N, C-alpha and C positions, 0 to 999 in steps of 0.2 A: 131401355130399362129405367125403371123410376128410381130416384135417389131415396135410400132407406132413411127411415126416421128413427133418431137415436132418442131414446126417453131415459129418465130416471124417476124411479118410484120412491117417494118418501113415505115414511110412515103416516104423515098426516094427509097426504094426497098425492096425486099424480102431476108431475110438470113435464112437459113435452118440450123437447130441445131439438131444434134443427142444425145439423152441421156441427155440433159439438157433442162431445160424449161425456163431459164432466158437468158436475153442478156443485154450486157453492151454497153454503147455509143450511145444508141437510146431510143425513148420513144415511147409507142403506141399512136394511134390517141387519142385526147381529145374526153372526153365523153360529148355529149350535154345534156342540161338540160332535166331531165325527170320529167313529172308531179308525184307528190306525189300519185295520185290515181293509177298509173301505176305500182308501186311497188308491189311486191308478199306479199301476205297476211301472217301473222304469221304462220310458219310452213307449208307453201304451197309448194308442189313439182310442178316443171315446166319442160316442155320439148317443144322446139320449133325447128323445122326442115324446112329448105328452100331446096327444091328439085331442083337441077340444073342438070337435066338428059341430056341436051344437052352437058354438060361438064363431065358428069359421075361422079357427086359429090353431097353428101348430105352435107350440113352445119347444125350442130346440136349444140343448146345452152340449158343451164339450167339455164341461168341468163337473166331476162328481159331486163335489160339495155344493156347488151351485144348484144343481139338480135336486139334490136332497132338500135344500132349504125351500127350493119351489115346492116340492111335494109336500112338505110340512106346513108351509104358510099361504101357498096359492098365489104367492107374490114374487116378482123378481125385481131387484132395485134398478139394474141398468140393462137396456136393451138395445138392440138394432132391429127395427121393424120394416118388413117388406109388405105393404099393404095390398092384398089381392093378387100377390105374385106366386102363390102355392097352387097345388092342384085344385082344380074346380073353383078358382078365385078365393081359395082361403088365404089368410095372412100369414106370414112367416115371422115368428118373434124370436129372435136369437138373444139368449141371455148372455150377459157380459160380466166379466170378472173386473176388479179395478184396473189390472194391468190391461186388458182389452181396451177398457175405456180410455185409458192414456193414449192408446194408438188410434183408437176411433174406428177400428174395424179394418178389414173383416175378421170375424173371429175364427178359431180354428174349426169349430162346428159349422160355421157358414161355409167354409171353403170345402170342407168334407161333404156336407149335405148337397151342395151345388155341383159336386164332381170337379172342382177346380184342382183338388189334390187326392191322392189315394194312399192309405197307410201302407208303410213298407215293413212294419214290424207287428207287434201284438196289437189286437183290437178287442174291445168290449163295448157293446152298445145295448141299449134298451128302447122299446117303445111301449107306452102306456096307452091302450086304447080299449074303448068299451069295457073298462073294469078289469081287463087282463094285462099282465106284463108279457112282453115277447122279448126274449133274451138272444142276443147274438154274440158269438165270439169269432166270428170271421167277418170282414168288412163285406165280401162278396155276398155272403148270406143276407146281411142287412140292406146292402145296395138292391139285391133282387126283391127283397120285402117291399122296399120303398118304391120300387118301380111297378111291381105287380099286385102288391096288397095281399099277398098269400105267402105261407110257409109250408112247402110241401111234406117236408120230413120233420117231425118234431118229437121232443120228449116233453110231457105234460105232467105237471103237479098240481093237484087241484087244492085250493084252500091254504096253500103255504105262503102267500104273500104277507106283507106286514099288517093288513087289515083283512085277511083271509081271501085274497084274490088268487085266481088261477094263474100259474106261471108257466108259459110256454117257451121252451128252449128249442131254437132252430137247430136243425141239423142239416148235413148234406151227405151225399154217399160215402164220403170218407169219414166224417166224423160219426155218422150212424154206425159204422163198424166197430167203434170203441165202446158202443153201449151208453150207459147213464153219464152225461157230461158233468162229471164230478167238480172240475175246476170252475165252471161256469156256475153251478149251483152253490159252491162255497163263495164265490164272488157276489152273486146276487145276495145271499143272505147276510153278507158282511155288509153291504151297502143298504140293505133294508132289515135293520133288527126287528124281529117280530114285536108288535105293540100288544100291551096287556089289554085284556078286554075290560071293557068298562064296568065298574061295580055297581 
């Protein structure tokens, strides 16, 4: 297995570091205010993936705030990168918080994505692919999606994403019996406030 590449992205450009997760002389992009409701619940495991298959990259986050910053800026200040180690030779880019960087990795998202750990409590995850959000509220449903690329049972809302995207909520035999996944819908909209249409 190849050694990961740890990088830090400054606003002025990109500086690649090997074997070190910290950078001197620059600061990561400032974090925008995040609504309190968007924060992870106590003890909840998170996994957020943005598939950029045109670039051959998967951007993967375990921190909701870091994920939102990436969605808003298309940048992530600190990363651990595994070049060509994803499905079909894609690169895996794991976003890192400052605390992650102090330890150098692996991040919680990395360990979860690679199957080194499994959540034992609450879980919430998202995948953004081909202009659609896929929302998961059990780890097994998301793990199955990552393995097979499909979601057999879903509840879908068209045009409700922050920029009018379709949002697909993954269900399974048990959760489908409960109907509309209210808690997951509430959580998604707390994490992604609707953006005003341009004037």
